[in-house]
N, C-alpha and C positions, 0 to 999 in steps of 0.2 A: 333125368330128362325133364321132369315137370318144373324144376326151378327156372330154367331159361324161359319157358313158355309163360310162367307166372310173371316173371320180370317184364317180358314183352307186353303182356296184358296190362300190367301196372303202368308201364311207360305210356302206352296208348291212352289209358284212363287219365293219367296226369295231364297229358296234352289236351285231351278233350275238356278237362276241368279248366285248364289255363286259357283255352280258347274261349270258353264261356266267361271267365273272369275278364279277359281283355275286351270281349264283346260288351259286357255290362259296363266296364269302365268307359268305353266309347259312348254307350247309350246315356250315361249320366252327364255328359258334357253339354247337354242342350242349353243350359243357362249360363254357360261360360262365355265371357266376351270373345275369346278366341277358340270357340267350339270347333270350327272347321279344322284347324290345325290338330287339336288334341283328339278329335274323332279319328282322323287318319293315323295319328301316332299309335292309337290303340287298335284300330281295325286291321292294320297290316300284320302285327303279330297274332291277332286273333285268327286271321285267315291262314297264316303260315303254320301256326300250331294246330289248327283244325286239320290241315292237310297231313301233318305228322301223326295226329291221332287216328286219322283214317288209314293212312299208308305210311308207316315209319320209314320205309326205304326212300321216300321222297327227298330225304336229306342228302341223297347222292345225286340229285338232279341239279344241273348247272344253273338253271333259272332260279330254282328255290334257294340255292346257296348264294347266288348273287343278290337276290332280294333281301335275304337274311343279313348278309354282310353290309349292304348299303343302308338298310334300316338301322342296324346295330351301330354303324359309324355315325349316323345322324343322331342317334340316342346318346352316344358318348359325347358328341359335341354339345348337344343340348344339356347334358348332365354337367359338363364343365361350365357352360355359360350360366346355368341356374345356380350352381354352387358358388361361383364368383359373386353373383348378384346377392345371394343369401348371406354370404360371409361379409359382404360390404354393407348391407342394409338391414338384415334381420335383427330383431330385438326379441329375445326370449326363445321359446320353443319353435324350432323351424317348421314343425308340423302344424302350427297355428297359422302359418303363412301359406297362401295358395302355391307359391313357388316351391315351398318345401314338399308339399304333397305331389306336385308335378315332378320334382326331382326324384322322389321315391318311386313314382311310377316309371320313370325312365330307367332307373336302376333295376327294377323288377323285369322290365322288358329286356334290357341288355343281358341280365343274368340268364333269363329263360331262353333267349335266342342263342346264347353261347352254349347252353346245355344241349339244345336241339342240334346245333351245328356240330358239336363234338360227338353226338350220338351216331353220326354217319359211319358206316362200316369201312 
């Protein structure tokens, strides 16, 4: 019996950690030329994962699922657009390019939102 309770606690803790991570990612966008866009890109998953950390059963809520799906779809489209741009114009290590770091951020968001979405019972 203790194993499922421990797993549930760990899942909540991971979501609280990721909410803080996404929140910090949003906070460091202040000097970015398109800070408004990227702040929203990171604050939405920060809020969604914070809700999962507080109440994991929120993933069964239709509004939560719709926001998660909509944001994930936008991130997938952004990932494809940035990947095309990077493959066309990048020279050297893509993580030295701002678009490469943005692409990596979108991938992290998409993966984590997918994990949260699949955690629904």
